[in-house]
Structure formats: C-alpha cells, structure tokens
N, C-alpha and C positions, 0 to 999 in steps of 0.2 A: 409571534414568537410561538404562542403554545400550540398555534396551527401548524407551524413548522416542525416543533417537537413531536406533535402527534403523527406527523408525515413520516418521520424518521424511526419512531419507535419500535415499528415491527422488525428492524433491518438486523441481522445477525453482523455486529461486529467484534474482531479480535484485533490484534496488534498488527495482521497483517491480513490479505485478502480481499473478495469481493465487496464485503459489507462496507469496509474503509471506502472503496472506489465508489459504490453507489451512492453513499452518504455525501462525499466530496462533490460529485457530479449532480446532485439535489443543493448542496450550497453555493455552487459555481452557477445556478439558474438565479441567485440572488446577487451575485458577488462576481460583477463582471470583471475578467483580468486575473480570478484566480487560477493559480498555475499548478498542476498536479506532478509531483516528481516521485519516480520511482527508484527504488534505491535497491540493488540486487542483493539476495541472499548471499552471505558468505563476505559481504563488505565490513570492514575493521570499523568501529567506531570508539573510539578511545578503547578503554579494556575489553570492550563489548564487540560481538559480530552480529550483524543483521540475521535474523533465524530464517528458517525455511518458511514458505508461504504455507497456512494451513487451509484446506478447503472443505468445507462440509455440504452435504445434499439432503441429510436425514439421520435420523436415530429413533432407538424405540427399545423398552424395555417388556418382554412378553411374561406373564405369570403362568403358573403351572397350569391354569385353565386356557393359557391362551389368549387370554386378554391383554390389550396393552396398558400396562400400567403407567408407562412414560412415553410420553410422545414429543418429540423435539419441534413436529409441526405445531404444536399446543403452546409451546415455550421456548425460545432459544435458551433459556437458561438451564434447561433439562441437562444439557451436557457439559462437562466440562472443559473449557476454552483450550483447545490445543489437544485435544484426545485424538489416540492412535486408532487407527481404523480396527472393528472387531466384530465378529459375530460368530459366537460360539454360547454353547450352553453351559450353566454353571448351578451349583447347588446354593442354596441361599445362603450356606456358610462360605463358599469360595465367592460369592458376589458381595457381600459385606465391605469388604477393602475399599470396595469400586463405587459405593454410595454415600453420597454427602447430605446432610440435613441438619437443621439448626433446632435445637432442642428448646432453646428461650423463645424461638418465632416457630411456633409447631405448624402453621400454615403458610410459611413462606419457603419459596425454593432459595437455596442459596445461591450466589454467584460464587464459580471457582473457577481457577486456573491452573495450567501446569504448563506454560510455556517453556520451560529449559528442562523440564524431565519428561522423558519419554513414557506416558502411561495413558490410559483411558478412564473415564468415571463420568457417574452420572448422577444427577442433583435431584430430589426432591423432597417435598415437605415432610416434617416429623410426622405428622399425624398419617399422610401415605405410608411412611416407612414400618408403622407401628402395625399396620394392617397385611406385611407380610407373613406367610406361611411358608413353612417346609417346603420343599418340592423343588422342580427343575426349573429354570429360567431362560430365556434367552434374551442376549443382549446385543444389539447390533449398532453399530457408528459406523457410518458411511462417510469416512473421509480420507482425504491425503495430506501428506508434511514431504512436500518436494521443493527443490529450489525455486524461487519465485522472486518476488520484491516485497519490501517494505516502502506504503505509500503515504504521502502528506501532501498536503494543500498549504499555499503561500500567496500571499495577497499582498503587495507595495503600493500604498497611497501615497504619492509625492506631496511634498510641502515647501515650502519657502527654504529650510534648511536641509543640508544632507544629515543632521543629526536625527536620531529615529526613538520613535516610541514603539516597543516592541509588546505585542498581544499574543500570547499562547492560550491553545486550549486542546482538547483533547477528544478523538474521535477512534475509540477502541473499545469500548463496553457496547455489549450487545443490550437488550431492553430493559435498560435501568434510566430513569427521567431525570432526577435532580443531579446523582451522581455523574451521569454522562451526558445528557442533551441538552440541560441548562447552559452549559459552558460554550458548546458551538451556535446555538440558537442566541444567545446572549451577546456574543463576539459576531455574528453574523448583521445583527440589529446595530451593533457600535459601530461596524466597519462599514455600514451604510449610512449613518448619522456623519461620520468622519468624511465620507465623500460629498455629503450634501455641504458641508462646512463652505461659506466662500471664499475663505482663506484659511490655511492651516500653517501655522509657525514651524510643525516639524514634521519630517516624512513618518509614515504608522505602516509597519509592517506585522502582518496578522499570520500565524501558523496554526494549522491544524493537523495535529500529529498523534500517532499512538502514543500513549503514557509511557514514560520510563525511556523504552528503547528509542520511542520516534524523537522526543527532546534530546536524547544523548546523539542520535545519529545526526540530527538537524544541526546540533550544536558542534559536533566534531566538524562538520562540513563547512560552517560558516562562522567560525570560531573569529577568526582575525576580523572580520567584516563587524560583527557584532559587540565585542569589545572596542573597536574602536568608533563606532557611531551610536551605540544605544545609550541614550541618557535617563532612561525611565521604563521600566516595563510592566506587566501586569500577567500573572497566571490566573484565569478565569476557571472555576469549577464550584459545581455546587452551589449554583447562583440563582435559582428560581424558585425555592419553596418561601413561605411566609413567616418564617424564623427569625432567629438573630442573623444581624449584619454582622459580617467576619472580616479582619484582617490579618494576613500573617505576614511578619515583617522580614527584610531581607536578612542574611546571614550577618551583617555588620549593623543592621538594626536601627540606625540613625542617618541614613542617606535622605537626600531632598525627597525622593519620591516616600519615603517612610512617614515622614512630616507631614507631608500631604494628604496621604492616604488617612493616617488618624486625625487630622483635623476633619477631614470629610464623613469620617466615621462618629466623631464626636456629635454630628447634627443628626444621627440616626438612633431609634432605640427600638429594641434592645439591642446592643453592639457587645460584642467581645473582640478583645487585641489577643492575637496570639505571637508568641515569640518564633525564632526560626526552629528552636529545638521541638518545637510541634508539627515539624512539617512532614509531609507525606504525600505530595504529589509532585508535578515538575518544577518545582522550586528547588527541588534534591539535586536536578544538574544545574541549572541557570545559576543559582546562588554558590556552588560549590568552589573551593578554593582554587585559584588559577583560572577561574571563567568569571565568577562575582559579577553579573549584570546585576546592574541596580533595578532590581524587580522584588516587587510582592504580592502576595496572593490576594485577592479578592473573593468573597462567598458570601453567600445566605447564612443557613447551618453548616458548619464545616462537615467536611468528610469524617465519617465515623463518629460523628455527634448528635445524628438522629438515628430512630431505631429500624429505619426502613434499608439503611444504607447497605449495599452489596447484596439485597434480597430482589424477589418477585415484588416485594408490597413499594419499591421505589418505582410506582407508575405513575402515570399522567394525573394522579390527583394529587401526587405530592408536590408537583409543580404548579402555579397558579399564575395565570395572566399577572395578578398584582405582583405576585414573588418576583416573577421575570422582571417588569417593570420597574421596581424595586432595584433590581441587580444592575438592570442596567444602568438608571438613573445615578447609582453609587459609581460607577466607573464613568460616566459622562462627568460627573460632577469632580472627580479626581484630574480629568484631563482637561475639564475647562480651567481650573487653577494651575495647572502644569502649563498650560499654555498661556498664559497672563503672567506668570511668576517671573521677575527679573531678579538675576544675580550679578554680584558686583566683587571684584577684588581691588584690592589696594595697588597704588601705583608707586610705594615704596617699602622697601624692607625696614622690620622694625616699627616702631610707635613715630609718624613724623613730627617734626618740631611744630607745633600748633601755635605756639606764640607769635613767630615771626607772619603769619598769617590772621592774625587778630581772632584766633578760636581759642586762645586759652586766656585765663585771667592773668592781669600784670603783676597782681601782686600774691604772694603764697601765702595758705593759710593753712590751719589744721585740716579743713575740710573742701572739698573740691566741688564746686559748682554742678548741679544736676545737668545742665547742657553740655558741659565739658566732659563730665563722666561719660554721658552718653554719645559724645564725639568719639571717644576714645572705645567705649563699648562697639560700637558700629564699625570701625577701623581693626578692632581684633577678630572679629566674625565676618569680615569681607575677604573670604576665602575662596569664593566660587561655589560655596555650598550652602549658603543662608540666603534664603530671600528676607523681603521686608516684614514678611508675616513670621517668618522662622525667628527674626530677631525680636521682635514684639513680645512675641511668648516667652523668650528664654530671658530679656530684660525686665518683663512684666510691665511695660510701659505702649501706651495704646499707638496703634498703626501709624496715624497720622503724625506723630512726633518722631517717630523712628524716620518716616518718611522724607521729614522735613530737614532733619539731619543727613540722610542719605543726600538729597538734593544740593545741599550747603556743599558737603565734602565734594561732589561732582565738580560743582562751579570752582571749587578750589584746585582742582587737578589732583585730588587725592584717591578717588574712586574712580572707575572705569565701570560700565556696565557690560557683562557678558550677554548681549542681545542674542545671539546665536544660540544659547542653550544652558543647559544646569550643570554643568560638570560633573564628574564620577570619580 
C-alpha cells in the first residue's frame, strides 16, 4: 500500500482533469474490472452542476530579480486548485491578495481551492512569504477551464446476495498522503482482499470519486439502486497514519453498521468515536436526509485533527506501512462481523402467547423468571436491526445465553432469520 501511495503521490489531482484519470488508470492495474465513468460538464446533480474541467500544465512566480520564488514543477500545492490562467506583472501590494500561507505552520505550503469562484492564486510557506520585498513580480498560471468531464471509478464484486456493501473513497487532492492517498490505497487493498474470499455473502461496490461533487454526482445517478440494495457502507479517508483509530457515525447513529463499527473500534487503542455532527467528508452526501445510506466513516486520525492536514507536511512520512495495515484491518474486521452477523424478525405482531408453547411459567408471581424475561427481550428486539451480539450488549447477558433463546424461539416458529441481510 505504501509503495502504491508513493507512485500516486506526485500526480496533480483535482475534482476533474487528467490527474484523476491517471490515478484511476493506475488503480485499474490492481483492480481488474474497475470501470471509469465520464460525466459531462453541465450535468445536473441534485442541487449542483458538474463544473468545467480544469487542466494545468505549469505555473510560477518570478521575483523582482527574475528568480523563480514559486514553481508548480516543485510542488503541485503551489497553485490554488482551479486557478484561472494568468500571465501578468504585479506590484507586491497587488500580488498579496493572491498569495496564501499559514502563519501557524511557517514551513508548510497550504492546500487551497477555488472550485466555484473564478479566481487565481498561489500558495507558499509563511517563511517564504516573509522574505518577499517590494518590486515587480510576474505571475504565470498556464491553465484552462473549459467544458469537459468529471471522472470516477466503480468496481462491483458479486456475492451470493444482491444486497450490497458500499465502499467509497476520494481521488481529488494533489500531493497529500494521509488526507488523499490513504483512502484509495486502503480501498484498493480491501477490494483485492474481498475478491480473494472463497465466498461472499454480499455484493461489494467500490467507488473512487472526487470528494463532494463526485459523491453528489454518483449518488444522483444511482440513488434508487443504492437505497434499494445497500445494507452497509464505509467512507474511507485519512486511514494511513499511526495515530488514533476513528469512527464517525451515520446520521441516525444507531444502525447495525454503527454498532458493528463501534464494537470493532473498541478493540483498538487509542480509539475515538465521532458523531455525525462532526462530519466533513462524503458522509455528508451519503447520509443526507432522503438518501440516508447506512454508512459510517472509518479513519485513523480524523481529517482536521492532525497538524499536517491540508498542507505540504502531509507527505509520505505521515502514512506508514503499519498505519495503512491498521486501517485496512479495521475495515476488514468490520466486514468479517458483517458477513457473519444474522438478524431476525418476529413472526407475530405484539408479544406472542408464550404460555401455550411452554415458554412461560404456569403460575404468576411478583417477579418473572430470568429466562422468560430474556425470551420477551429477544422478541422485542427481533426487528431485523439487532443481531445476537447487539442484543447481548443491550441486555448485558452473555452471547451464548441469547443465542440459546434465539434458537429456541426459531424452533417454536416465533422468529425467522433474515439470512439475506441486515435490513436498513
């Protein structure tokens, strides 16, 4: 995974353009069957419109002495993503509104975008910026913004069921390691592992999209299919460092996949749980009202929670082989439990008459026997949303005891297993 990230790191990606295509082409070498889709600029996607395609071939800033202070060839973070073309001279005062730096990280080049506001800009370290003197500067950005396409990749791995596990990650940032490349490389390794399984209970759908507009575009084109088939999903981002293990809940917060993710996360340390209020990636789209896919985000250190985030300091030293492996194992363990989990529904409305089935005590007293109470608890939570593990946690009763009651109720025809999947 780290070697793949190293190969992808120099590519200049944005929400459209050649960098996304090149990245998907490389991932396709590892993922036979990865389909690349091109969506024309101007296509409506819910409340959004697919933007024009941005292409850039170079950029630089020359100082008063003619020397290059900034050169896109040295770092693709030096140019504000989606900068308009420019070739002009400016005084230092005129140039300042087009320069971006981070005073808190004086040696870092910040990552800045201007997708939906036509402008141009250059990024540099605060230490570089502090050395600028008065005089005439020449700024050149060789770019175009013209109708083209938004590009995304999609891979479907069939399983025994038409119900799907949905895995999404993004391919739209330039040379950022944890924030950009950890997601695609872990997703690629995960897809290869899923393909290697001798049998899959579910079908798996992997998408590699530009963040935000790509997820919105993909969802708008596939909404009915996703709502009908997806029983669990993962958004993978910032999943390659050696820091925290992190989980961000679905909007509803207590879906079967939430409970699975929390259980798996509890086996890691250090671990952090975030609510949907803390959202900031493509879970904003996938869990939005009216869409509400049963999806959670899995990360190592969450976006925005590590100092190198969205700067040139988020380089290949931030992600490590052990960090990436830990992220991959986190998702695999969730999938392992998801594949094994069984959910049940009651066969009668309201609480059934247990007495005539020999499942209730014959004499009534002030207290109810524990096993009788457990039977009623299981029936109360047999809604297609709670597995035996879920019930065990809620009732604070050992798993084996709950399973024994489930088997008993199935034998008496009061429960049926939803062997096809998890319900949403």
